[in-house]
PyMOL Python script that loads the backbone (N, CA, C, O; Angstrom):
from pymol import cmd

cmd.read_pdbstr("""\
ATOM      1  N   MET A   1      -7.304   7.557   7.196  1.00  0.00           N
ATOM      2  CA  MET A   1      -6.992   7.372   8.592  1.00  0.00           C
ATOM      3  C   MET A   1      -5.822   8.282   8.937  1.00  0.00           C
ATOM      4  O   MET A   1      -4.763   8.215   8.313  1.00  0.00           O
ATOM      5  N   ARG A   2      -6.019   9.109   9.908  1.00  0.00           N
ATOM      6  CA  ARG A   2      -4.984  10.072  10.281  1.00  0.00           C
ATOM      7  C   ARG A   2      -4.420   9.705  11.648  1.00  0.00           C
ATOM      8  O   ARG A   2      -5.168   9.467  12.597  1.00  0.00           O
ATOM      9  N   ARG A   3      -3.118   9.662  11.735  1.00  0.00           N
ATOM     10  CA  ARG A   3      -2.454   9.339  12.997  1.00  0.00           C
ATOM     11  C   ARG A   3      -1.845  10.619  13.539  1.00  0.00           C
ATOM     12  O   ARG A   3      -0.763  11.025  13.114  1.00  0.00           O
ATOM     13  N   GLU A   4      -2.532  11.251  14.469  1.00  0.00           N
ATOM     14  CA  GLU A   4      -2.075  12.526  15.019  1.00  0.00           C
ATOM     15  C   GLU A   4      -0.786  12.374  15.810  1.00  0.00           C
ATOM     16  O   GLU A   4       0.030  13.295  15.832  1.00  0.00           O
ATOM     17  N   GLY A   5      -0.585  11.241  16.457  1.00  0.00           N
ATOM     18  CA  GLY A   5       0.581  11.049  17.288  1.00  0.00           C
ATOM     19  C   GLY A   5       1.802  10.538  16.528  1.00  0.00           C
ATOM     20  O   GLY A   5       2.823  10.228  17.141  1.00  0.00           O
ATOM     21  N   PHE A   6       1.710  10.449  15.219  1.00  0.00           N
ATOM     22  CA  PHE A   6       2.804   9.907  14.408  1.00  0.00           C
ATOM     23  C   PHE A   6       3.925  10.930  14.289  1.00  0.00           C
ATOM     24  O   PHE A   6       3.698  12.042  13.812  1.00  0.00           O
ATOM     25  N   ASP A   7       5.132  10.568  14.717  1.00  0.00           N
ATOM     26  CA  ASP A   7       6.296  11.439  14.657  1.00  0.00           C
ATOM     27  C   ASP A   7       7.204  10.950  13.538  1.00  0.00           C
ATOM     28  O   ASP A   7       7.844   9.906  13.659  1.00  0.00           O
ATOM     29  N   VAL A   8       7.256  11.709  12.449  1.00  0.00           N
ATOM     30  CA  VAL A   8       8.024  11.301  11.272  1.00  0.00           C
ATOM     31  C   VAL A   8       9.515  11.197  11.605  1.00  0.00           C
ATOM     32  O   VAL A   8      10.187  10.275  11.144  1.00  0.00           O
ATOM     33  N   GLY A   9      10.032  12.126  12.394  1.00  0.00           N
ATOM     34  CA  GLY A   9      11.440  12.076  12.770  1.00  0.00           C
ATOM     35  C   GLY A   9      11.785  10.804  13.527  1.00  0.00           C
ATOM     36  O   GLY A   9      12.815  10.177  13.277  1.00  0.00           O
ATOM     37  N   GLU A  10      10.918  10.434  14.450  1.00  0.00           N
ATOM     38  CA  GLU A  10      11.120   9.191  15.211  1.00  0.00           C
ATOM     39  C   GLU A  10      11.037   7.975  14.285  1.00  0.00           C
ATOM     40  O   GLU A  10      11.810   7.027  14.424  1.00  0.00           O
ATOM     41  N   TYR A  11      10.098   8.012  13.345  1.00  0.00           N
ATOM     42  CA  TYR A  11       9.960   6.915  12.375  1.00  0.00           C
ATOM     43  C   TYR A  11      11.246   6.757  11.565  1.00  0.00           C
ATOM     44  O   TYR A  11      11.740   5.641  11.405  1.00  0.00           O
ATOM     45  N   VAL A  12      11.787   7.853  11.059  1.00  0.00           N
ATOM     46  CA  VAL A  12      13.023   7.805  10.276  1.00  0.00           C
ATOM     47  C   VAL A  12      14.161   7.239  11.122  1.00  0.00           C
ATOM     48  O   VAL A  12      14.921   6.394  10.648  1.00  0.00           O
ATOM     49  N   ASP A  13      14.282   7.689  12.350  1.00  0.00           N
ATOM     50  CA  ASP A  13      15.340   7.192  13.232  1.00  0.00           C
ATOM     51  C   ASP A  13      15.196   5.697  13.490  1.00  0.00           C
ATOM     52  O   ASP A  13      16.176   4.954  13.435  1.00  0.00           O
ATOM     53  N   GLN A  14      13.973   5.260  13.770  1.00  0.00           N
ATOM     54  CA  GLN A  14      13.733   3.837  14.052  1.00  0.00           C
ATOM     55  C   GLN A  14      13.981   2.966  12.827  1.00  0.00           C
ATOM     56  O   GLN A  14      14.551   1.881  12.945  1.00  0.00           O
ATOM     57  N   MET A  15      13.556   3.431  11.648  1.00  0.00           N
ATOM     58  CA  MET A  15      13.771   2.647  10.432  1.00  0.00           C
ATOM     59  C   MET A  15      15.254   2.572  10.079  1.00  0.00           C
ATOM     60  O   MET A  15      15.722   1.548   9.581  1.00  0.00           O
ATOM     61  N   ALA A  16      15.991   3.647  10.331  1.00  0.00           N
ATOM     62  CA  ALA A  16      17.434   3.611  10.089  1.00  0.00           C
ATOM     63  C   ALA A  16      18.089   2.561  10.981  1.00  0.00           C
ATOM     64  O   ALA A  16      18.972   1.827  10.537  1.00  0.00           O
ATOM     65  N   LEU A  17      17.655   2.490  12.238  1.00  0.00           N
ATOM     66  CA  LEU A  17      18.182   1.458  13.142  1.00  0.00           C
ATOM     67  C   LEU A  17      17.795   0.059  12.680  1.00  0.00           C
ATOM     68  O   LEU A  17      18.626  -0.848  12.656  1.00  0.00           O
ATOM     69  N   LEU A  18      16.542  -0.108  12.317  1.00  0.00           N
ATOM     70  CA  LEU A  18      16.051  -1.411  11.888  1.00  0.00           C
ATOM     71  C   LEU A  18      16.777  -1.910  10.640  1.00  0.00           C
ATOM     72  O   LEU A  18      17.084  -3.096  10.523  1.00  0.00           O
ATOM     73  N   LEU A  19      17.048  -0.993   9.711  1.00  0.00           N
ATOM     74  CA  LEU A  19      17.708  -1.362   8.461  1.00  0.00           C
ATOM     75  C   LEU A  19      19.232  -1.324   8.556  1.00  0.00           C
ATOM     76  O   LEU A  19      19.934  -1.583   7.578  1.00  0.00           O
ATOM     77  N   ASP A  20      19.727  -0.999   9.742  1.00  0.00           N
ATOM     78  CA  ASP A  20      21.172  -0.861   9.953  1.00  0.00           C
ATOM     79  C   ASP A  20      21.750   0.120   8.929  1.00  0.00           C
ATOM     80  O   ASP A  20      22.773  -0.144   8.296  1.00  0.00           O
ATOM     81  N   LEU A  21      21.069   1.250   8.787  1.00  0.00           N
ATOM     82  CA  LEU A  21      21.429   2.285   7.831  1.00  0.00           C
ATOM     83  C   LEU A  21      22.056   3.460   8.568  1.00  0.00           C
ATOM     84  O   LEU A  21      21.445   4.028   9.473  1.00  0.00           O
ATOM     85  N   GLU A  22      23.255   3.816   8.186  1.00  0.00           N
ATOM     86  CA  GLU A  22      23.907   4.961   8.810  1.00  0.00           C
ATOM     87  C   GLU A  22      23.360   6.230   8.154  1.00  0.00           C
ATOM     88  O   GLU A  22      23.700   6.548   7.015  1.00  0.00           O
ATOM     89  N   LEU A  23      22.530   6.930   8.868  1.00  0.00           N
ATOM     90  CA  LEU A  23      21.924   8.163   8.370  1.00  0.00           C
ATOM     91  C   LEU A  23      22.680   9.329   8.989  1.00  0.00           C
ATOM     92  O   LEU A  23      22.501   9.658  10.161  1.00  0.00           O
ATOM     93  N   ARG A  24      23.526   9.944   8.177  1.00  0.00           N
ATOM     94  CA  ARG A  24      24.346  11.035   8.693  1.00  0.00           C
ATOM     95  C   ARG A  24      23.495  12.242   9.042  1.00  0.00           C
ATOM     96  O   ARG A  24      22.459  12.486   8.424  1.00  0.00           O
ATOM     97  N   ASP A  25      23.938  12.989  10.033  1.00  0.00           N
ATOM     98  CA  ASP A  25      23.181  14.136  10.544  1.00  0.00           C
ATOM     99  C   ASP A  25      22.867  15.160   9.463  1.00  0.00           C
ATOM    100  O   ASP A  25      21.792  15.759   9.477  1.00  0.00           O
ATOM    101  N   GLU A  26      23.788  15.372   8.525  1.00  0.00           N
ATOM    102  CA  GLU A  26      23.542  16.388   7.500  1.00  0.00           C
ATOM    103  C   GLU A  26      22.444  15.989   6.509  1.00  0.00           C
ATOM    104  O   GLU A  26      21.942  16.838   5.772  1.00  0.00           O
ATOM    105  N   TYR A  27      22.065  14.703   6.486  1.00  0.00           N
ATOM    106  CA  TYR A  27      21.006  14.240   5.588  1.00  0.00           C
ATOM    107  C   TYR A  27      19.682  14.014   6.299  1.00  0.00           C
ATOM    108  O   TYR A  27      18.637  13.974   5.649  1.00  0.00           O
ATOM    109  N   ARG A  28      19.701  13.867   7.598  1.00  0.00           N
ATOM    110  CA  ARG A  28      18.499  13.489   8.350  1.00  0.00           C
ATOM    111  C   ARG A  28      17.338  14.449   8.125  1.00  0.00           C
ATOM    112  O   ARG A  28      16.217  14.005   7.878  1.00  0.00           O
ATOM    113  N   ASP A  29      17.582  15.757   8.205  1.00  0.00           N
ATOM    114  CA  ASP A  29      16.488  16.723   8.042  1.00  0.00           C
ATOM    115  C   ASP A  29      15.834  16.617   6.671  1.00  0.00           C
ATOM    116  O   ASP A  29      14.617  16.755   6.554  1.00  0.00           O
ATOM    117  N   SER A  30      16.629  16.375   5.636  1.00  0.00           N
ATOM    118  CA  SER A  30      16.073  16.226   4.289  1.00  0.00           C
ATOM    119  C   SER A  30      15.265  14.934   4.162  1.00  0.00           C
ATOM    120  O   SER A  30      14.226  14.913   3.502  1.00  0.00           O
ATOM    121  N   VAL A  31      15.734  13.875   4.784  1.00  0.00           N
ATOM    122  CA  VAL A  31      14.995  12.606   4.760  1.00  0.00           C
ATOM    123  C   VAL A  31      13.655  12.770   5.477  1.00  0.00           C
ATOM    124  O   VAL A  31      12.624  12.311   4.987  1.00  0.00           O
ATOM    125  N   VAL A  32      13.674  13.416   6.621  1.00  0.00           N
ATOM    126  CA  VAL A  32      12.433  13.656   7.371  1.00  0.00           C
ATOM    127  C   VAL A  32      11.482  14.518   6.537  1.00  0.00           C
ATOM    128  O   VAL A  32      10.283  14.241   6.493  1.00  0.00           O
ATOM    129  N   ALA A  33      11.997  15.551   5.881  1.00  0.00           N
ATOM    130  CA  ALA A  33      11.157  16.421   5.044  1.00  0.00           C
ATOM    131  C   ALA A  33      10.527  15.629   3.901  1.00  0.00           C
ATOM    132  O   ALA A  33       9.357  15.837   3.581  1.00  0.00           O
ATOM    133  N   ASN A  34      11.284  14.727   3.284  1.00  0.00           N
ATOM    134  CA  ASN A  34      10.732  13.906   2.204  1.00  0.00           C
ATOM    135  C   ASN A  34       9.646  12.968   2.719  1.00  0.00           C
ATOM    136  O   ASN A  34       8.631  12.769   2.052  1.00  0.00           O
ATOM    137  N   PHE A  35       9.849  12.397   3.889  1.00  0.00           N
ATOM    138  CA  PHE A  35       8.817  11.526   4.457  1.00  0.00           C
ATOM    139  C   PHE A  35       7.570  12.314   4.843  1.00  0.00           C
ATOM    140  O   PHE A  35       6.462  11.781   4.776  1.00  0.00           O
ATOM    141  N   GLU A  36       7.729  13.570   5.245  1.00  0.00           N
ATOM    142  CA  GLU A  36       6.565  14.427   5.510  1.00  0.00           C
ATOM    143  C   GLU A  36       5.765  14.631   4.220  1.00  0.00           C
ATOM    144  O   GLU A  36       4.535  14.598   4.235  1.00  0.00           O
ATOM    145  N   ARG A  37       6.471  14.842   3.111  1.00  0.00           N
ATOM    146  CA  ARG A  37       5.793  14.991   1.818  1.00  0.00           C
ATOM    147  C   ARG A  37       5.080  13.704   1.418  1.00  0.00           C
ATOM    148  O   ARG A  37       3.939  13.732   0.956  1.00  0.00           O
ATOM    149  N   ILE A  38       5.759  12.584   1.598  1.00  0.00           N
ATOM    150  CA  ILE A  38       5.150  11.285   1.289  1.00  0.00           C
ATOM    151  C   ILE A  38       3.898  11.076   2.128  1.00  0.00           C
ATOM    152  O   ILE A  38       2.884  10.585   1.631  1.00  0.00           O
ATOM    153  N   ARG A  39       3.972  11.447   3.393  1.00  0.00           N
ATOM    154  CA  ARG A  39       2.827  11.305   4.295  1.00  0.00           C
ATOM    155  C   ARG A  39       1.646  12.157   3.823  1.00  0.00           C
ATOM    156  O   ARG A  39       0.501  11.706   3.848  1.00  0.00           O
ATOM    157  N   ALA A  40       1.929  13.388   3.394  1.00  0.00           N
ATOM    158  CA  ALA A  40       0.860  14.272   2.912  1.00  0.00           C
ATOM    159  C   ALA A  40       0.195  13.699   1.666  1.00  0.00           C
ATOM    160  O   ALA A  40      -1.029  13.749   1.542  1.00  0.00           O
ATOM    161  N   ILE A  41       0.983  13.158   0.745  1.00  0.00           N
ATOM    162  CA  ILE A  41       0.431  12.556  -0.473  1.00  0.00           C
ATOM    163  C   ILE A  41      -0.379  11.313  -0.123  1.00  0.00           C
ATOM    164  O   ILE A  41      -1.472  11.115  -0.655  1.00  0.00           O
ATOM    165  N   ALA A  42       0.141  10.484   0.756  1.00  0.00           N
ATOM    166  CA  ALA A  42      -0.573   9.269   1.156  1.00  0.00           C
ATOM    167  C   ALA A  42      -1.897   9.608   1.828  1.00  0.00           C
ATOM    168  O   ALA A  42      -2.889   8.908   1.623  1.00  0.00           O
ATOM    169  N   ASN A  43      -1.929  10.678   2.633  1.00  0.00           N
ATOM    170  CA  ASN A  43      -3.180  11.090   3.266  1.00  0.00           C
ATOM    171  C   ASN A  43      -4.219  11.495   2.230  1.00  0.00           C
ATOM    172  O   ASN A  43      -5.399  11.179   2.382  1.00  0.00           O
ATOM    173  N   LEU A  44      -3.795  12.192   1.176  1.00  0.00           N
ATOM    174  CA  LEU A  44      -4.730  12.553   0.106  1.00  0.00           C
ATOM    175  C   LEU A  44      -5.316  11.312  -0.558  1.00  0.00           C
ATOM    176  O   LEU A  44      -6.520  11.236  -0.802  1.00  0.00           O
ATOM    177  N   VAL A  45      -4.462  10.355  -0.844  1.00  0.00           N
ATOM    178  CA  VAL A  45      -4.921   9.118  -1.489  1.00  0.00           C
ATOM    179  C   VAL A  45      -5.861   8.353  -0.565  1.00  0.00           C
ATOM    180  O   VAL A  45      -6.908   7.881  -1.008  1.00  0.00           O
ATOM    181  N   ASN A  46      -5.511   8.223   0.697  1.00  0.00           N
ATOM    182  CA  ASN A  46      -6.315   7.454   1.644  1.00  0.00           C
ATOM    183  C   ASN A  46      -7.642   8.108   1.974  1.00  0.00           C
ATOM    184  O   ASN A  46      -8.587   7.419   2.360  1.00  0.00           O
ATOM    185  N   GLU A  47      -7.735   9.426   1.831  1.00  0.00           N
ATOM    186  CA  GLU A  47      -8.984  10.128   2.144  1.00  0.00           C
ATOM    187  C   GLU A  47      -9.961  10.162   0.969  1.00  0.00           C
ATOM    188  O   GLU A  47     -11.102  10.595   1.132  1.00  0.00           O
ATOM    189  N   PHE A  48      -9.535   9.713  -0.206  1.00  0.00           N
ATOM    190  CA  PHE A  48     -10.401   9.714  -1.373  1.00  0.00           C
ATOM    191  C   PHE A  48     -11.499   8.670  -1.199  1.00  0.00           C
ATOM    192  O   PHE A  48     -11.208   7.490  -0.999  1.00  0.00           O
ATOM    193  N   PRO A  49     -12.760   9.097  -1.274  1.00  0.00           N
ATOM    194  CA  PRO A  49     -13.852   8.143  -1.043  1.00  0.00           C
ATOM    195  C   PRO A  49     -14.042   7.182  -2.220  1.00  0.00           C
ATOM    196  O   PRO A  49     -13.979   7.583  -3.382  1.00  0.00           O
ATOM    197  N   LEU A  50     -14.269   5.938  -1.904  1.00  0.00           N
ATOM    198  CA  LEU A  50     -14.558   4.920  -2.912  1.00  0.00           C
ATOM    199  C   LEU A  50     -15.908   4.295  -2.606  1.00  0.00           C
ATOM    200  O   LEU A  50     -16.274   4.083  -1.450  1.00  0.00           O
ATOM    201  N   ALA A  51     -16.632   4.008  -3.670  1.00  0.00           N
ATOM    202  CA  ALA A  51     -17.926   3.348  -3.498  1.00  0.00           C
ATOM    203  C   ALA A  51     -17.721   1.914  -3.002  1.00  0.00           C
ATOM    204  O   ALA A  51     -16.708   1.283  -3.303  1.00  0.00           O
ATOM    205  N   GLU A  52     -18.679   1.417  -2.250  1.00  0.00           N
ATOM    206  CA  GLU A  52     -18.575   0.068  -1.682  1.00  0.00           C
ATOM    207  C   GLU A  52     -18.611  -1.025  -2.746  1.00  0.00           C
ATOM    208  O   GLU A  52     -18.088  -2.118  -2.525  1.00  0.00           O
ATOM    209  N   ASP A  53     -19.224  -0.743  -3.900  1.00  0.00           N
ATOM    210  CA  ASP A  53     -19.397  -1.782  -4.918  1.00  0.00           C
ATOM    211  C   ASP A  53     -18.264  -1.832  -5.949  1.00  0.00           C
ATOM    212  O   ASP A  53     -18.382  -2.545  -6.945  1.00  0.00           O
ATOM    213  N   ILE A  54     -17.197  -1.110  -5.739  1.00  0.00           N
ATOM    214  CA  ILE A  54     -16.067  -1.139  -6.669  1.00  0.00           C
ATOM    215  C   ILE A  54     -15.312  -2.450  -6.506  1.00  0.00           C
ATOM    216  O   ILE A  54     -15.042  -2.897  -5.391  1.00  0.00           O
ATOM    217  N   GLU A  55     -14.975  -3.060  -7.647  1.00  0.00           N
ATOM    218  CA  GLU A  55     -14.226  -4.309  -7.624  1.00  0.00           C
ATOM    219  C   GLU A  55     -12.820  -4.085  -8.161  1.00  0.00           C
ATOM    220  O   GLU A  55     -12.593  -3.198  -8.983  1.00  0.00           O
ATOM    221  N   VAL A  56     -11.903  -4.877  -7.701  1.00  0.00           N
ATOM    222  CA  VAL A  56     -10.520  -4.794  -8.154  1.00  0.00           C
ATOM    223  C   VAL A  56     -10.438  -5.405  -9.545  1.00  0.00           C
ATOM    224  O   VAL A  56     -10.979  -6.486  -9.782  1.00  0.00           O
ATOM    225  N   ALA A  57      -9.770  -4.728 -10.458  1.00  0.00           N
ATOM    226  CA  ALA A  57      -9.590  -5.259 -11.815  1.00  0.00           C
ATOM    227  C   ALA A  57      -8.455  -6.298 -11.812  1.00  0.00           C
ATOM    228  O   ALA A  57      -7.371  -6.026 -11.298  1.00  0.00           O
ATOM    229  N   PRO A  58      -8.702  -7.484 -12.383  1.00  0.00           N
ATOM    230  CA  PRO A  58      -7.654  -8.502 -12.398  1.00  0.00           C
ATOM    231  C   PRO A  58      -6.499  -8.136 -13.340  1.00  0.00           C
ATOM    232  O   PRO A  58      -5.370  -8.589 -13.149  1.00  0.00           O
ATOM    233  N   VAL A  59      -6.789  -7.314 -14.359  1.00  0.00           N
ATOM    234  CA  VAL A  59      -5.772  -6.908 -15.328  1.00  0.00           C
ATOM    235  C   VAL A  59      -5.962  -5.431 -15.616  1.00  0.00           C
ATOM    236  O   VAL A  59      -7.083  -4.979 -15.847  1.00  0.00           O
ATOM    237  N   PHE A  60      -4.867  -4.674 -15.604  1.00  0.00           N
ATOM    238  CA  PHE A  60      -4.953  -3.254 -15.938  1.00  0.00           C
ATOM    239  C   PHE A  60      -4.893  -3.111 -17.446  1.00  0.00           C
ATOM    240  O   PHE A  60      -3.962  -3.598 -18.088  1.00  0.00           O
ATOM    241  N   GLU A  61      -5.888  -2.441 -18.010  1.00  0.00           N
ATOM    242  CA  GLU A  61      -5.904  -2.162 -19.441  1.00  0.00           C
ATOM    243  C   GLU A  61      -6.173  -0.681 -19.626  1.00  0.00           C
ATOM    244  O   GLU A  61      -7.279  -0.215 -19.352  1.00  0.00           O
ATOM    245  N   PRO A  62      -5.170   0.075 -20.089  1.00  0.00           N
ATOM    246  CA  PRO A  62      -5.357   1.521 -20.252  1.00  0.00           C
ATOM    247  C   PRO A  62      -6.368   1.873 -21.324  1.00  0.00           C
ATOM    248  O   PRO A  62      -6.624   3.052 -21.568  1.00  0.00           O
TER     249      PRO A  62
END
""", "prot")
cmd.dss("prot")
cmd.show_as("cartoon", "prot")
cmd.util.cbc("prot")
cmd.orient("prot")
């Protein structure tokens, strides 16, 4: 699922307010860049097709 209208900078600003986190200006651009990377990785994971008959394993066994 892709959200074209999603603004990562706005998300970072809103989450900083919600968490009462003082995000200094010199760090904001790096935080936004990291969230952009996280978003790109999450999009890859979310776009991976899974068969309908896959079941969740109750216990992970490597």
